[in-house]
N, C-alpha and C positions, 0 to 999 in steps of 0.2 A: 445115612437116619431114618430118615422116610422108608429106607427099605427095610430095614429092621424093625421098624415100628408095624409095617404090614406082613413081615412074618410073623411077630408075636402077637398079630391081630385073632381072637376068637372065631374058629369057625361060622361060629353062630351068627355073627357082625359081618361077616362076607357072604354068609347067605341073605341076609337082609339087605344088604347092599347092590346085592346082582338079583333082587328078588322084582324090581320092577325096569323093563329095560326100556320102557315105551313112554315115560315119561304119565303114566298111572300110577292107580293105585294097585296094589298085588291081586293078582288073578283071584287066586283063592279066597280073598275077602268079596271082591264084587261080584263072583260069581255064586256067593251066600247069601247075600246080602238080601235080596229080592225075597219076601216073606210069602209063604205059602198060606192058600185058603185053611184054614183051619177052623173047626169048631171053636165057638168063642166059650171063655172060660169064667166062673162065677169070678171075681177080681176080691181080692183077700183088703182087709181095712187097712187104711193106711198103718195104724200102731202096729197090727201083725206082720208088714211090709219090714216096717223098722225093725222091727224085735228077730223076723230071721232072716235079715239081709246079714248081720255078721258073722253067724255060724253057719249060714249056708257056704259064703266064702271059703271061709278058713277050713271047711270039710270039704270043697271042692278044685282049690286051687292044691294043686301038688298035697296031695293029705300024704301025711308021716313021710313027708321026704326034704331033706337037706341037703346043696348042693355044695360041694366041696371042689371042685374042679371046674372051670368056664368051657372047657370040652364035651360036658358031660352034660350042658344044658339040653332040653327036649328040642327038637328043630320049630322054625317060626308058625310051620304048618301043622305040626302036632298039635303046638302048645295054643293057634288060635280054635280049632277043633276044640280042647277042652275049654279054652275059654268060653264060646258060644254057647257048650254045654252046662255050663256053670252059670252063665249068662243068656236065658234065650232070649230075653227082650230085647239085646243089643241087634241083632238083626231086624230090629225097625227101625233102627238110624240109618237103613241105608242111603235114605237119599244126603245123608250128609256127605256120604261117599262119591254119591254122582257127583254133584256139584265137585268135591275137590277134583276129581278127576277131570271133569270139563271147564274150570274156570282157573285152578289154582294148581296144574299141573308144574307147574315152573319150580314146586318145590320136591316133587319126585325127580325133574330133570336132573335137577344137580345133588340128589341124594342126600338133601337137607333132610333134618329133625330139629323142628323150631319147638323147643320146650322153654323157654326164655321171658315169655309174653304172656299178662292174662288182658282179659279185657272181650273187646267186642269182634276182633279178628282181625286177622289180614287183609291187603288188597290183594284184588283176583289179576291175574295173567291178562284177561281180558278189561281191564281196566289201565292195564297200561298198554296194550294195544288200540288205547280209543282214537289217540291222535295219528295212527301211524296208514301206511300205504296200504293201498286193496292188496298190492301183493305180499303183506306182511300177515292181513288178519286170515286168521286161521282157527279161532273158536268160534262156533255159531250152531244153531237148533241143529244146522243141515249137519254140520261136519263137528261133533262133539269128542270124536276120537283126537286124542293130539299126534301130529307127524312123529317123524322118525328122530328128528331134531329141532327145537324152537327157531322162529326167528327171531332177529337182533329186535331190540327193543330202543328206541330214543329217548334219552335222560331228557323228554319234555313236563315242564310243569303242568301239574293239571290247573293247580292256580296259585295265587302266590297272596302272600302275607303283608301287612302293613300294619305299624303300630299307631294306634291311635291317640291321641294327647289327650288331658283331662285325666278327671277322679272317676274313680268307681261308682259314686252314689251319682255323683252327673250323668254317666252312664246308661245307668239301671234305671236311672229315673226317664229321661228323657231320651237317649239312644242316640241317633248320629243319624248322618245320611251312609247308607248300605247300598250296595248292588242287589239289582235283582237276585244275581247268583246266591249272596251272602244270605237274604230274605229267604230265599227256598231252601238252603242249607238248614237254618234255624227251625224255622214250620218242622222240614224232615226229620230232626234231633227231639224235639221235643214231641213230636208225635210216639217216633220210635221207643219214646223214655217214657210214654205217656203221663208228658207234665202237663199241665194247662198254662196256656198263653193268658188267660184269667189270674191266674192266681201266681204266676212267678212272669218276672223279667231275666234275660242271659246276656251274658255277653262272652264274647268269645275270647280264651288266654292264649299265649307262644306255649305254654305245657301248663303240667297240673301245679309243679312249684308255682311258678308265677299266678296261678287260682289261688293259692291256699297263702300266698304273702298277702294277694290284694285284700281278704278277707282280715286279714291279721293287720294290715295298714291303716285299715279303715274302721274297722269296730272298736268301738269306745271304751277299751279298755280301764282310763280312769276312773270309770263308775264301775261298771260291770269288773270286777277284777281278774277272777279267775279263768283260766284254759285248762282245760280237763280233755286230756285224749287218751285212747286205746289203742295201742300198738303193740303189738309184741316184736317188731324187729325196726330197725333205724332205718328210717327213711330219709331221704333228702327233702322231700315235700314238707313234711312236717317239723325237720330242724328247721328248716326254714323259716316256717310259720311261728314256733317257738323262741324263735331269737328275735324277730321282730315284733312279737307281742311282750316280749320281756322287757325290749327299749319302750313299749307305752305304754309300761305300768302292770304288765299283766304279773302274777302268781300262775306259773306255769306246773301242773300237777301230773300225772301220769297215773293208770289203771296198774298193777301188776298179774303176772300170772303165774300159777302154782307149777311148780316142778314136780313129777317129770312130765303130766300130761300137759303142761302149759295150757290149763284152762284158768282162765278169766276167776280172778279171788273176787267173790261179789260179794262178800261182806265189807272189805274194805272199800270198792267201788261204788256200793250204797250209801255208805257212809260220808265219800265225798261230794256225792249225788245230794242227798236230803238235806236241808235245810232243817236246822235243830230249833232257829226261831219262827214259831208258825205266824206270828204278827209281822214279822218281815218276808213274808212266802213272796207275797207278791213283786218285791223288788228284784229286779233281774240280778243274778250270780255270777254271768260269766257264760261263756261259748263252749260248749261239749261235741267234741270232734270224736264221732263214732262211725269208724267201718266196719260194714255188715258183715264182713270175714277176712281174716288173715289172707294176704297176699304170697305170703312163705310158706305159714304150719296147711294153711288149709280149713284153719277154727273159723268154726262160725259163731256169731254171738244175738241172741235173744233182740227180736225188736221190741222188749217189753223196757230196755235201758233207756229208749229214745222218750217214751211215755213217762220213765221216773222223772228222766230231765226235765221235759217239759214241766210235768206236775210242780215241780221245785224253784220254777223260775229262772233255767237253763235255757239260751239259745242255743237251737242245736245244727248243727253242721254234717251232712251225710255224706259222705267218702264213699264214691262208689267206683270208683275206677279199676280197682279189683275186679269188681263183679263181671260174670260171665253174660254173653249177650241172652236176651229175654230173660235176666232175672230183675230186671227191674218191675217186670210182670208179677212178680210173688212179690214185690215190696209193700204194695196197697197205698200209695198217695192217694187217696181218694179216702182212707182211714186217718194217713198221720200225715201230715204233711210240715216237715224240715223247715228249718228258717233258712239254710241253706245246703247245696246240692253241686256238689264237682264233679265230673265227670273226665275222662282222655277216651279223644280218637285218637289213638296214636296209630299210625299205619292203617288207617283204616281205609283211608281215600286216596290211598297212593303213597309213593316211596319220596316223590319230590314235590311241594314238602311231607316232611314224616308224618306231619299232622297238629292236632291241637287239641285244648282242654274246654269245658264248658263252663260256666258258673252259674249257675239259678240263684235268684235272691226270692224270697218272696214278698209281696208288694208290701205287704203291710208291715216287714220289717226292714225296709229301705230306709226309710225316716230316721231311724235310729243308729245309723253307720255316720260315721265323720266325713268332713269336706276335707279330705288330705290328698296329697300329690303321689301319685302312685305310677305305678306303669307295669305293662303286661297284657293290657287291653288291645289287641288285635282288628283288625278286619278281614275278612278274605275278598280278594282281587280275582276275578274270574279270567276266564284263560284271555278272551277277548283284547283285556286292557296290557295284558302281556305281549302280547304279539303283534301291538297296533303299532308299536313305535319300529315294527319292523317291517310294517305291510305299508305305513302311509310317510314315514318322514326318511328323507334322502339320506341323513346323516344317522345310520343305525349301527354304525361299527360295531360301538361297546355293545350296544344291548346285542347283538347277535354271537359277540365273544361270549356274554354273561351267560345266554341262555345253550351256548354251546361248547361250555365248559368242562364239559365231561362228556365224555362216549358212552355211547349205547354198548351195554355190557351184560350177558349173561354167561354163566359155566354150565358144562356139561362132563362131567369126570374132570379130564384135564385138556378139553377142548375150548375157549372161549373166543366166541361172535362176539364181532366188534365192529359195530359203524365207527368212520373215522370222524374226526373232529370236521373237516374241511364238508363231508357230507351232511354234517347237522345243520353246520351253516347256509348249506344251500338247500335243504329242505327247510330251514326255516323262513327263508329269503320266497319263498312257493307257495306258503300256505295261505291259502284264501278266506277271506273273516269269516265268510259261512261256516267253514270247518269250523272255528272256533269260538264261534257265538254262544247265547247263554239260550240255548234251544232247551227244548224240554227234554230231549233225547241225551244232551249232553249233561243236564243235571240227572237225569236218568243213569246214566254210568256212572259219576260218582257217588251217588247212592245205591249203588248194586252191592254192594256188602252189605248193607243194611236189609235191602229187601230179602236177599238170600237167608237171612239170619229169621226174619221175620215170616217167611216162606216156612221156616221149619218149625218155628213157635218151642215156649221154653219146654215143652214135657219131653220132647224128642230131647233136645240139647244136653240137659239136664240126667235123662237117663243115660245118653253115650257117656257123658264125663264120669258120673258114677262108676259106671264097671269097670271102664279104662282105669282110673284112680284107683279105686280098693285092687284092682289086680294089681297093679305095680306095686304097692303096698304091701300086697301080701308075698309075692314075688321076690322082692327084696330082701325082705327078712327070712327067707327060704337060704340065703346065701350064707355060709358058714363055714370058716377058715379049716382045714385039714388038720387032723393030728392034735387035736387042740380040745380040752374040754368045753365042746359047745361054744367056742369063741364067734359071734356075729359078724359079719363082714360090714354091716350098713346100722347106726341107730338113726330110726326117726323119731323127730322130734315134732311134740303136738299129736294130734289123734292119727291113729293109724285107718283100720279096718272100720267104718263107720259109714251106715245110710247117708248121712248129710254134710258130710264132711265137704268143704270145698277143691275143685280141680287143680290142688297146689299142694307138693310136698318138700319140705326140708329135712336135709337130713346131711351126715356125714359117713366116710369110708374109715376106716380101721383096719388096720395091718394084723400079720395074726401076733406079733405081742402087745395087741389091744393100742397102739399108738394111734393117733388122728393123722390122716393122712392130708395134709391142707387143702383146703378147698379151692383153691385158685390152683392146685394143681390139678385139680380131679376136672375144673371146668376147662382149664388148658387142653389137657387130655382127649376132653369129651371134644372140644373144637377140631382137634385134628381126625375126628373119625364122623365129622361132618353133624354133632349135635352141640346144639346152641342149649347150654345150663347157664344158671347165673349164681353166684352167690350171695353171702348177704350176712348179717348180723341178729341175731336175736338180744333184746334186752329187755330190763325192768322184769326179771325172774324173782323169785319169790321161794325161800327152800324151807321147807319146816325142817324142825329140830333132828327128826332123825334122818334128814339129807344132808348134814353140814358135812361130813363124811364126803360123801360125793362132792357136794357143791365144789370143794377143794381140788377135785380133778378135772370137773368139766366148764369150769367158769373162768374165764379167760379179758386181763384187764386191755382194754384198748384207750389208747390215748387219742382226745376228739383233734387235738392240736393237731398230730399229724394228717386230719381229714382236713382241714383248713377250716375248722371253728374257732376261730381265733378268741371269739365273745365267752365260751365257755375254758377256764384253766382247769380242766380236770380229767377223771378218766373215767372211763364207762366201762360197766361190766356185763358180760355177755358172752355169747358163740356164735363163732364165724361159721355158717354152716354150706351147703351146697343147694340149690334149691331149682327144682325143675316145674313147669305148670301146665297145661295143657289148655291149649285153646280149642275152641270149638271143632275146628278141623282136624285136630288129633285123631290118630287111628290105632289099632292093634300093632301094625308095623312100629311105629314111634315108640310106642313104651317097651316092646319087645327089644327094638334096637338100645333103648336106654339100659335095660336090665342086662343085656347081654356084654354091653358094656362094661357096666359095674361089676359084671363077676370076673373081668379081666383079674381084677385086684387082688383077687384068690391066689393071682401067682405070685409068690412071694419074690422070685428073681424080678418080674414085670416091676412091681412095686418099690423095691432097693434100685434098679436102675434108674426109675424115670424118676423118682427120690434125691438122687445123687444129680444127675443133669437139673434139676431145681436149684439143689440148694449150692453146685458149683458155681453157678452163676449169679450169688446171692443177691438176688432180685427179687421184689415183691411180686413182681410180673414177671411172664417171660413168652417168648414167641415161640411155640412149637411148629418145629418145621415137618 
């Protein structure tokens, strides 16, 4: 089956897979990124840029062209040339490609395209090597070009986590014993996010779901009765928060989003936020949970809503988990200070452990929290303590076995490089304490990803994401089924080409008869092509009367009990979708590879064969070999 799928693979996908043979970015990209010295041009106003951006994108990306055959797509090189003509400012972001080539070339070694995460970014290959032997250290300023094949990497933890007893209020007010490592990481994160230690206290949590649950379990819903959220998609963290809040007496409400563009229903949200009784305006009404943009559709929401909520007696929780690197620079904490702020550092400091979340609380708000038993608060344990048992205690077999439970592993094509279990055990026993001490050098390596983002800045990262996501949107909309009356292959939900959209996209793929191809099938087939996508569920959709007939065709009924939400014995209505998200390391090769993959669904035979395989197994999810 694997050979058959490779034979059917688009020649454009084959070109992308072969475009990077030495673990670095495709040569045509790096060769063209260095900007030439040129005469400065007068800058257009911000309003003019926003006004012209959409029209320029539409007129520049494959104008007056529809692609009806995946084999007719222009090559990656030709597409990139046209891309840089449409977005000349992209060349100013060449430093991102240099960082990716120098620090993250493991992505290219595995020919893997990561389009399933948003946030700060991924850990670098250099971080994976920080505790390796000198013979394995290959990335440095004096040797920036990766070798023919990557060295194996041992699966040694960067740090460990331990759960802290107690409740959220006490931890925020008084803290606890923290290692030097934990204190330095805390200061570095607060500096990175521009959060003042004078105004906010912070705790580390196991993940973002834990952070939202901690707030829900500690917030005084008995007196401040309402919980109001603004999410156009189903979120595990928000569902957990809503369930905990309802148990504590909260009335849970949600904003709605208008079909078909999924714009926020402003009038309804304002009615829910604004107090009708001015005399009771000073009384706190509840908790307003506000994401700055949708992690699925890329829709951005005006910051004005935070001010309206605060003016009408709401505590405000800002969800910044979906923000890109340096997006907090544009948030303006000096102008608006939310009561709570949650952010995620998933896979920023390494793969083992995979990360943590941070919960910030304004010091003036902490006293209103209730003292209740909670779980999910963690401490960070430095590497030193993880290895102390190995280096100091004679009875260390258990600890060594634990740390050596997984072999180091990295793949390049069909070749797998491994360090065996016994070799890891031997290496751990030989590590000197000085190698894993809490030195400035070690902490600097842990924060390397944050430092790289800081060096790039908000403008560079935002401009790059804007060019890439809008090209992808435009290119997907150019795919059209042959021999039909203009039946599009892809439907995009939420904003399309737009200057200030976020770097995420929600879409579905349809066959030539207009029937939706299951998002989970699209995701599994993408996985087979080394493309990581996600799928999710859009909900809280509002249809005007003129869209009622369309509503019957697109809306789906999903039973929450099937997902383990036993507290809600009801069905939810929405749309299952495929999602793609661009991290700050994304490049043109990544989005072209996705475009070429989606174009394969123009082949009716390909669709029918893969759909038959999927349905014949009669499973919700399948493993595509």
